[in-house]
PDB file with one MODEL, atoms N, CA, C and O in Angstrom:
MODEL        1
ATOM      1  N   VAL A   1      49.920 106.072  86.491  1.00  0.00           N
ATOM      2  CA  VAL A   1      48.952 104.735  87.102  1.00  0.00           C
ATOM      3  C   VAL A   1      48.282 105.289  87.929  1.00  0.00           C
ATOM      4  O   VAL A   1      47.245 104.638  88.062  1.00  0.00           O
ATOM      5  N   LYS A   2      48.296 106.211  88.623  1.00  0.00           N
ATOM      6  CA  LYS A   2      47.268 107.339  89.484  1.00  0.00           C
ATOM      7  C   LYS A   2      45.911 107.634  88.381  1.00  0.00           C
ATOM      8  O   LYS A   2      44.763 107.772  88.805  1.00  0.00           O
ATOM      9  N   ALA A   3      46.282 107.700  86.868  1.00  0.00           N
ATOM     10  CA  ALA A   3      45.493 108.675  85.905  1.00  0.00           C
ATOM     11  C   ALA A   3      44.414 107.040  85.246  1.00  0.00           C
ATOM     12  O   ALA A   3      43.229 107.082  84.916  1.00  0.00           O
ATOM     13  N   GLU A   4      45.350 105.749  85.239  1.00  0.00           N
ATOM     14  CA  GLU A   4      44.871 104.430  84.928  1.00  0.00           C
ATOM     15  C   GLU A   4      43.823 103.817  86.287  1.00  0.00           C
ATOM     16  O   GLU A   4      42.882 103.031  86.179  1.00  0.00           O
ATOM     17  N   PHE A   5      44.229 104.320  87.253  1.00  0.00           N
ATOM     18  CA  PHE A   5      43.254 103.845  88.319  1.00  0.00           C
ATOM     19  C   PHE A   5      43.575 104.855  89.554  1.00  0.00           C
ATOM     20  O   PHE A   5      44.548 105.012  90.291  1.00  0.00           O
ATOM     21  N   PRO A   6      42.273 105.478  89.428  1.00  0.00           N
ATOM     22  CA  PRO A   6      42.477 106.830  90.478  1.00  0.00           C
ATOM     23  C   PRO A   6      41.534 106.690  91.832  1.00  0.00           C
ATOM     24  O   PRO A   6      40.903 107.574  92.410  1.00  0.00           O
ATOM     25  N   ASN A   7      41.630 105.550  92.083  1.00  0.00           N
ATOM     26  CA  ASN A   7      41.186 105.002  93.171  1.00  0.00           C
ATOM     27  C   ASN A   7      41.869 104.103  94.083  1.00  0.00           C
ATOM     28  O   ASN A   7      41.342 103.551  95.049  1.00  0.00           O
ATOM     29  N   ILE A   8      43.257 103.977  93.658  1.00  0.00           N
ATOM     30  CA  ILE A   8      44.165 103.016  94.358  1.00  0.00           C
ATOM     31  C   ILE A   8      44.846 103.912  95.281  1.00  0.00           C
ATOM     32  O   ILE A   8      45.052 105.119  95.154  1.00  0.00           O
ATOM     33  N   ASN A   9      45.243 102.921  96.475  1.00  0.00           N
ATOM     34  CA  ASN A   9      46.334 103.980  97.209  1.00  0.00           C
ATOM     35  C   ASN A   9      47.792 103.727  97.275  1.00  0.00           C
ATOM     36  O   ASN A   9      48.345 102.902  96.548  1.00  0.00           O
ATOM     37  N   ASN A  10      48.393 104.433  98.140  1.00  0.00           N
ATOM     38  CA  ASN A  10      50.139 104.449  97.350  1.00  0.00           C
ATOM     39  C   ASN A  10      50.348 103.208  97.707  1.00  0.00           C
ATOM     40  O   ASN A  10      51.578 103.219  97.752  1.00  0.00           O
ATOM     41  N   ASN A  11      50.038 102.154  97.990  1.00  0.00           N
ATOM     42  CA  ASN A  11      50.634 100.808  98.608  1.00  0.00           C
ATOM     43  C   ASN A  11      50.174 100.142  97.165  1.00  0.00           C
ATOM     44  O   ASN A  11      50.817  99.261  96.593  1.00  0.00           O
ATOM     45  N   GLU A  12      49.078 100.661  96.735  1.00  0.00           N
ATOM     46  CA  GLU A  12      49.041  99.212  95.547  1.00  0.00           C
ATOM     47  C   GLU A  12      49.487 100.514  94.276  1.00  0.00           C
ATOM     48  O   GLU A  12      49.555 100.134  93.107  1.00  0.00           O
ATOM     49  N   ILE A  13      49.711 101.694  94.532  1.00  0.00           N
ATOM     50  CA  ILE A  13      50.132 102.063  93.275  1.00  0.00           C
ATOM     51  C   ILE A  13      52.140 101.393  93.119  1.00  0.00           C
ATOM     52  O   ILE A  13      52.836 100.992  92.186  1.00  0.00           O
ATOM     53  N   SER A  14      52.312 101.571  94.330  1.00  0.00           N
ATOM     54  CA  SER A  14      53.906 100.758  94.688  1.00  0.00           C
ATOM     55  C   SER A  14      53.940  99.397  94.038  1.00  0.00           C
ATOM     56  O   SER A  14      55.046  99.164  93.548  1.00  0.00           O
ATOM     57  N   ARG A  15      53.012  98.381  93.880  1.00  0.00           N
ATOM     58  CA  ARG A  15      52.932  97.246  93.926  1.00  0.00           C
ATOM     59  C   ARG A  15      52.708  96.903  92.308  1.00  0.00           C
ATOM     60  O   ARG A  15      53.174  95.960  91.668  1.00  0.00           O
ATOM     61  N   VAL A  16      51.808  98.020  91.849  1.00  0.00           N
ATOM     62  CA  VAL A  16      51.971  98.228  89.847  1.00  0.00           C
ATOM     63  C   VAL A  16      53.364  98.477  89.575  1.00  0.00           C
ATOM     64  O   VAL A  16      54.126  97.712  88.983  1.00  0.00           O
ATOM     65  N   LEU A  17      53.616  99.534  90.023  1.00  0.00           N
ATOM     66  CA  LEU A  17      55.021  99.676  89.524  1.00  0.00           C
ATOM     67  C   LEU A  17      56.042  99.202  89.693  1.00  0.00           C
ATOM     68  O   LEU A  17      57.067  99.526  89.093  1.00  0.00           O
ATOM     69  N   GLY A  18      55.924  98.142  90.746  1.00  0.00           N
ATOM     70  CA  GLY A  18      57.331  97.081  90.775  1.00  0.00           C
ATOM     71  C   GLY A  18      56.803  95.836  89.949  1.00  0.00           C
ATOM     72  O   GLY A  18      57.637  95.070  89.467  1.00  0.00           O
ATOM     73  N   LYS A  19      55.372  95.591  89.756  1.00  0.00           N
ATOM     74  CA  LYS A  19      55.195  94.349  88.538  1.00  0.00           C
ATOM     75  C   LYS A  19      55.777  95.137  87.320  1.00  0.00           C
ATOM     76  O   LYS A  19      56.813  94.708  86.812  1.00  0.00           O
ATOM     77  N   ARG A  20      55.211  96.212  86.839  1.00  0.00           N
ATOM     78  CA  ARG A  20      56.042  96.574  85.832  1.00  0.00           C
ATOM     79  C   ARG A  20      57.441  96.375  85.520  1.00  0.00           C
ATOM     80  O   ARG A  20      57.850  95.680  84.589  1.00  0.00           O
ATOM     81  N   TRP A  21      58.166  97.027  86.355  1.00  0.00           N
ATOM     82  CA  TRP A  21      59.384  97.024  86.489  1.00  0.00           C
ATOM     83  C   TRP A  21      59.770  95.909  86.022  1.00  0.00           C
ATOM     84  O   TRP A  21      60.282  95.914  84.902  1.00  0.00           O
ATOM     85  N   ARG A  22      59.602  94.399  86.899  1.00  0.00           N
ATOM     86  CA  ARG A  22      60.142  92.854  86.747  1.00  0.00           C
ATOM     87  C   ARG A  22      59.975  92.843  85.620  1.00  0.00           C
ATOM     88  O   ARG A  22      61.010  92.686  84.972  1.00  0.00           O
ATOM     89  N   GLU A  23      58.546  93.005  84.736  1.00  0.00           N
ATOM     90  CA  GLU A  23      58.460  92.879  83.288  1.00  0.00           C
ATOM     91  C   GLU A  23      59.176  93.522  82.670  1.00  0.00           C
ATOM     92  O   GLU A  23      59.619  92.871  81.724  1.00  0.00           O
ATOM     93  N   GLU A  24      59.503  94.411  82.707  1.00  0.00           N
ATOM     94  CA  GLU A  24      60.370  95.088  81.711  1.00  0.00           C
ATOM     95  C   GLU A  24      62.046  94.431  81.221  1.00  0.00           C
ATOM     96  O   GLU A  24      62.972  94.134  81.975  1.00  0.00           O
ATOM     97  N   SER A  25      62.007  94.375  80.125  1.00  0.00           N
ATOM     98  CA  SER A  25      63.127  94.082  79.255  1.00  0.00           C
ATOM     99  C   SER A  25      64.770  94.663  80.324  1.00  0.00           C
ATOM    100  O   SER A  25      65.005  95.724  80.902  1.00  0.00           O
ATOM    101  N   THR A  26      65.632  93.315  80.166  1.00  0.00           N
ATOM    102  CA  THR A  26      66.925  93.651  80.542  1.00  0.00           C
ATOM    103  C   THR A  26      67.735  94.449  80.236  1.00  0.00           C
ATOM    104  O   THR A  26      68.781  94.674  80.845  1.00  0.00           O
ATOM    105  N   GLY A  27      67.031  95.410  78.438  1.00  0.00           N
ATOM    106  CA  GLY A  27      67.609  96.365  77.827  1.00  0.00           C
ATOM    107  C   GLY A  27      67.361  97.633  78.446  1.00  0.00           C
ATOM    108  O   GLY A  27      68.245  98.490  78.465  1.00  0.00           O
ATOM    109  N   VAL A  28      66.026  97.860  79.048  1.00  0.00           N
ATOM    110  CA  VAL A  28      65.005  99.093  79.509  1.00  0.00           C
ATOM    111  C   VAL A  28      65.434  99.032  81.261  1.00  0.00           C
ATOM    112  O   VAL A  28      65.240 100.059  81.910  1.00  0.00           O
ATOM    113  N   ARG A  29      65.904  98.029  81.834  1.00  0.00           N
ATOM    114  CA  ARG A  29      66.031  98.102  83.176  1.00  0.00           C
ATOM    115  C   ARG A  29      67.611  98.705  82.614  1.00  0.00           C
ATOM    116  O   ARG A  29      67.628  99.908  82.356  1.00  0.00           O
ATOM    117  N   GLU A  30      68.725  98.044  82.447  1.00  0.00           N
ATOM    118  CA  GLU A  30      69.668  98.448  82.374  1.00  0.00           C
ATOM    119  C   GLU A  30      70.088 100.012  81.671  1.00  0.00           C
ATOM    120  O   GLU A  30      71.230 100.462  81.573  1.00  0.00           O
ATOM    121  N   PHE A  31      69.283 100.429  81.390  1.00  0.00           N
ATOM    122  CA  PHE A  31      69.188 101.517  80.644  1.00  0.00           C
ATOM    123  C   PHE A  31      68.673 102.571  81.916  1.00  0.00           C
ATOM    124  O   PHE A  31      69.467 103.428  82.303  1.00  0.00           O
ATOM    125  N   TYR A  32      67.674 102.492  82.373  1.00  0.00           N
ATOM    126  CA  TYR A  32      68.029 103.228  83.753  1.00  0.00           C
ATOM    127  C   TYR A  32      68.534 103.036  85.080  1.00  0.00           C
ATOM    128  O   TYR A  32      68.541 103.948  85.907  1.00  0.00           O
ATOM    129  N   LYS A  33      68.999 101.760  85.336  1.00  0.00           N
ATOM    130  CA  LYS A  33      70.142 101.923  86.266  1.00  0.00           C
ATOM    131  C   LYS A  33      71.070 102.703  86.014  1.00  0.00           C
ATOM    132  O   LYS A  33      71.475 103.367  86.969  1.00  0.00           O
ATOM    133  N   THR A  34      71.705 102.896  84.724  1.00  0.00           N
ATOM    134  CA  THR A  34      72.693 103.646  84.467  1.00  0.00           C
ATOM    135  C   THR A  34      72.622 105.029  84.449  1.00  0.00           C
ATOM    136  O   THR A  34      73.525 105.836  84.672  1.00  0.00           O
ATOM    137  N   GLN A  35      71.481 105.222  84.166  1.00  0.00           N
ATOM    138  CA  GLN A  35      70.719 106.913  84.614  1.00  0.00           C
ATOM    139  C   GLN A  35      70.911 106.995  85.942  1.00  0.00           C
ATOM    140  O   GLN A  35      71.739 107.855  86.241  1.00  0.00           O
ATOM    141  N   ALA A  36      70.375 106.323  86.975  1.00  0.00           N
ATOM    142  CA  ALA A  36      70.558 106.273  88.353  1.00  0.00           C
ATOM    143  C   ALA A  36      71.618 106.441  88.408  1.00  0.00           C
ATOM    144  O   ALA A  36      71.849 107.602  88.744  1.00  0.00           O
ATOM    145  N   GLU A  37      73.234 105.362  88.107  1.00  0.00           N
ATOM    146  CA  GLU A  37      74.280 105.522  89.022  1.00  0.00           C
ATOM    147  C   GLU A  37      75.034 107.129  87.712  1.00  0.00           C
ATOM    148  O   GLU A  37      76.241 107.355  87.806  1.00  0.00           O
ATOM    149  N   THR A  38      74.536 107.645  87.106  1.00  0.00           N
ATOM    150  CA  THR A  38      74.885 108.975  86.603  1.00  0.00           C
ATOM    151  C   THR A  38      74.590 110.027  87.334  1.00  0.00           C
ATOM    152  O   THR A  38      75.327 110.957  87.660  1.00  0.00           O
ATOM    153  N   TYR A  39      73.369 109.825  87.602  1.00  0.00           N
ATOM    154  CA  TYR A  39      72.995 111.124  88.895  1.00  0.00           C
ATOM    155  C   TYR A  39      73.622 110.972  89.946  1.00  0.00           C
ATOM    156  O   TYR A  39      73.758 112.035  90.552  1.00  0.00           O
ATOM    157  N   LYS A  40      74.194 109.864  90.565  1.00  0.00           N
ATOM    158  CA  LYS A  40      74.723 110.012  92.060  1.00  0.00           C
ATOM    159  C   LYS A  40      75.770 110.588  92.128  1.00  0.00           C
ATOM    160  O   LYS A  40      76.205 111.019  93.196  1.00  0.00           O
ATOM    161  N   LYS A  41      76.510 110.731  90.763  1.00  0.00           N
ATOM    162  CA  LYS A  41      78.327 110.868  90.833  1.00  0.00           C
ATOM    163  C   LYS A  41      77.925 112.712  90.917  1.00  0.00           C
ATOM    164  O   LYS A  41      78.834 113.539  90.992  1.00  0.00           O
TER     165      LYS A  41
ENDMDL
END
């Protein structure tokens, strides 16, 4: 994100990442949620 928008601050980066996450398909989100659960154990 920083490479795409070199002058944005951390709050704006969080907004961009949040928007991208919400726009991802259910399959992609489930993949990463499963990965996160695996690492928590």
